PANUTOR-439595 format. One record per residue (C-alpha): x, y, z. Coordinates in nm, 2 decimals. Each point is the difference from the previous one (the first is absolute). Last residue first. Layout:
# residues N
xx;yy;zz
X;Y;Z
...
This chain:
# residues 210
xx;yy;zz
15.23;-13.85;14.37
-0.38;0.02;-0.02
-0.14;-0.34;0.08
0.02;-0.37;-0.02
0.27;-0.23;0.15
0.04;-0.37;-0.05
0.24;-0.17;0.24
0.21;-0.32;-0.04
0.14;-0.12;0.33
0.29;-0.17;0.17
0.04;-0.06;0.37
0.31;-0.02;0.23
0.00;-0.10;0.36
-0.12;0.06;0.36
-0.35;-0.12;0.06
0.09;-0.30;0.22
0.23;0.20;0.22
-0.17;-0.11;0.33
0.00;-0.37;-0.13
-0.34;-0.16;0.01
-0.16;-0.28;0.21
-0.26;0.25;0.13
0.08;0.36;-0.07
0.21;0.26;0.18
0.12;0.20;-0.29
0.31;0.22;0.05
-0.02;0.34;-0.19
0.00;-0.03;-0.37
0.24;0.03;-0.29
-0.10;-0.07;-0.36
0.26;0.04;-0.28
-0.12;0.09;-0.34
0.06;-0.09;-0.37
-0.19;0.16;-0.28
-0.13;-0.02;-0.35
-0.20;0.30;-0.11
-0.27;0.06;-0.26
-0.12;0.35;-0.09
-0.33;0.14;-0.15
-0.13;0.35;-0.05
0.25;0.13;-0.26
0.04;-0.35;-0.13
0.26;-0.28;0.05
0.22;0.20;0.24
0.21;-0.28;0.14
0.11;-0.02;0.37
0.29;-0.19;0.15
-0.09;-0.01;0.37
0.22;0.01;0.31
-0.14;-0.08;0.35
-0.03;0.11;0.36
-0.24;-0.18;0.24
-0.04;0.10;0.36
-0.26;-0.18;0.20
-0.15;0.02;0.36
-0.18;-0.30;0.12
-0.34;-0.14;0.12
-0.04;-0.37;0.10
-0.26;-0.27;-0.04
-0.04;-0.36;0.13
-0.18;-0.32;-0.08
-0.24;0.13;-0.26
-0.22;-0.27;-0.16
-0.01;0.00;-0.37
-0.24;-0.10;-0.28
0.19;-0.04;-0.31
-0.08;0.19;-0.32
0.36;0.09;-0.08
-0.02;0.36;0.11
-0.16;-0.09;0.34
-0.35;-0.08;0.10
-0.07;0.03;0.37
-0.01;-0.24;0.29
-0.11;-0.05;0.36
-0.23;-0.30;-0.01
0.24;-0.30;0.07
0.31;0.01;-0.22
0.02;0.08;-0.37
0.36;0.05;-0.11
0.21;0.13;0.28
0.11;0.37;0.02
0.28;0.20;0.15
-0.09;0.36;-0.05
0.19;0.32;-0.09
-0.07;0.37;0.05
0.14;0.32;-0.14
0.18;0.33;0.06
0.15;0.28;-0.20
0.30;0.13;-0.19
0.03;-0.08;-0.37
0.30;0.13;-0.20
-0.01;0.01;-0.37
0.32;0.07;-0.20
-0.09;0.06;-0.37
0.23;-0.06;-0.30
-0.03;0.10;-0.36
-0.09;-0.13;-0.35
-0.19;0.23;-0.24
0.15;0.31;0.16
-0.22;0.26;0.16
0.03;-0.16;0.35
0.38;0.03;0.00
0.04;-0.13;0.36
-0.33;-0.02;0.19
0.00;0.03;0.38
-0.29;-0.20;0.15
-0.13;0.06;0.35
-0.29;-0.22;0.09
-0.17;0.03;0.34
-0.18;-0.31;0.13
-0.09;-0.36;-0.07
0.01;-0.36;0.13
-0.17;-0.33;-0.07
-0.06;-0.34;0.14
0.02;-0.38;-0.05
0.22;-0.28;0.13
-0.08;-0.37;-0.08
-0.11;-0.32;0.16
-0.12;-0.34;-0.12
-0.12;-0.20;0.30
0.10;-0.28;0.23
0.10;0.26;0.26
0.33;-0.15;0.10
0.07;-0.14;-0.34
-0.05;0.34;-0.18
-0.07;-0.05;-0.37
0.10;0.30;-0.20
-0.21;0.25;-0.18
0.17;0.25;-0.23
0.05;0.36;0.10
-0.25;0.28;0.02
0.05;0.38;-0.06
-0.18;0.33;-0.01
0.16;0.33;-0.10
-0.05;0.37;0.07
0.10;0.34;-0.13
-0.07;0.37;0.08
0.13;0.32;-0.16
0.31;0.21;-0.09
0.16;-0.01;-0.34
0.32;0.19;-0.08
0.17;0.08;-0.32
-0.25;0.08;-0.27
-0.02;0.35;0.15
-0.22;-0.12;0.29
-0.20;-0.32;-0.04
-0.29;-0.07;0.23
-0.04;-0.37;0.09
-0.22;-0.31;0.00
0.09;-0.36;0.07
-0.13;-0.35;-0.02
0.15;-0.34;0.07
-0.05;-0.38;-0.04
0.26;-0.24;0.13
0.04;-0.38;-0.04
0.22;-0.21;0.22
0.24;-0.29;-0.05
0.11;-0.16;0.32
0.32;0.05;0.21
-0.20;0.16;0.28
-0.11;0.27;-0.25
0.16;0.01;-0.35
-0.10;0.27;-0.24
-0.19;0.05;-0.33
-0.19;0.30;-0.12
-0.29;0.14;-0.19
-0.05;0.38;0.00
-0.28;0.25;-0.05
0.03;0.37;-0.06
-0.13;0.35;0.04
0.15;0.32;-0.13
0.01;0.38;0.06
0.17;0.29;-0.17
0.15;0.34;0.08
0.21;0.23;-0.20
0.23;0.30;0.04
0.05;-0.02;0.38
0.27;0.25;0.09
-0.23;0.22;0.21
-0.13;-0.31;0.19
0.21;0.04;0.32
0.01;0.37;-0.02
0.26;0.22;-0.16
0.10;0.36;0.08
0.22;0.15;-0.27
-0.28;0.18;-0.19
-0.10;0.17;0.32
0.33;0.18;0.02
-0.06;0.15;-0.34
-0.35;0.10;0.09
0.12;0.14;0.33
0.26;0.21;-0.18
-0.25;0.14;-0.24
-0.25;0.08;0.27
0.26;0.17;0.22
0.13;0.20;-0.30
-0.35;0.12;-0.08
-0.07;0.09;0.36
0.34;0.19;0.04
-0.07;0.20;-0.32
-0.35;0.08;0.12
0.13;0.11;0.34
0.26;0.23;-0.17
-0.26;0.15;-0.24
-0.24;0.07;0.28
0.27;0.16;0.21
0.11;0.23;-0.29
-0.36;0.10;-0.07
-0.06;0.07;0.37
0.31;0.22;0.00
């Protein structure tokens, strides 16, 4: 009797373990399908128009790449537009600032030599309205001018884009992109509230394990 009970319990235990193992193989976690990971850092040079004047942009980004198809990380940019003489102030003035935040970048066909990426930047930034050298409150800007800050403002930014990306080397890519920058309303001296809305164009250099 005891032998029969032992054999029965053993059979049930073996069956349960086998069944559990088979069922366990069907359970997936968020990262169970990740077959490869990578990381990259990059710099970008860009052009846009701010307040109907030419503006220069410089950017940096870094991200973790999942399965060659999605990059998640951080990115940021600084900008400054051309100086323009303001009759009321009797000074050359311009707009300067920067923004940054979370970068989400789907990559379409990342293993192909030429492919697309769709970066989306979500974050915040700041902008200043500056006069060329005035009194004793100043700082050196990107152009080597000494500037006096008239006003400043913080803003929220959302910037989606599309990039044509070229795999030049296993560790080096170059991308050409177009983006649209949308911000919350900006309350800045002598400046339209949507002054930062608009398109920008960049060339980016990316280094890493793709």
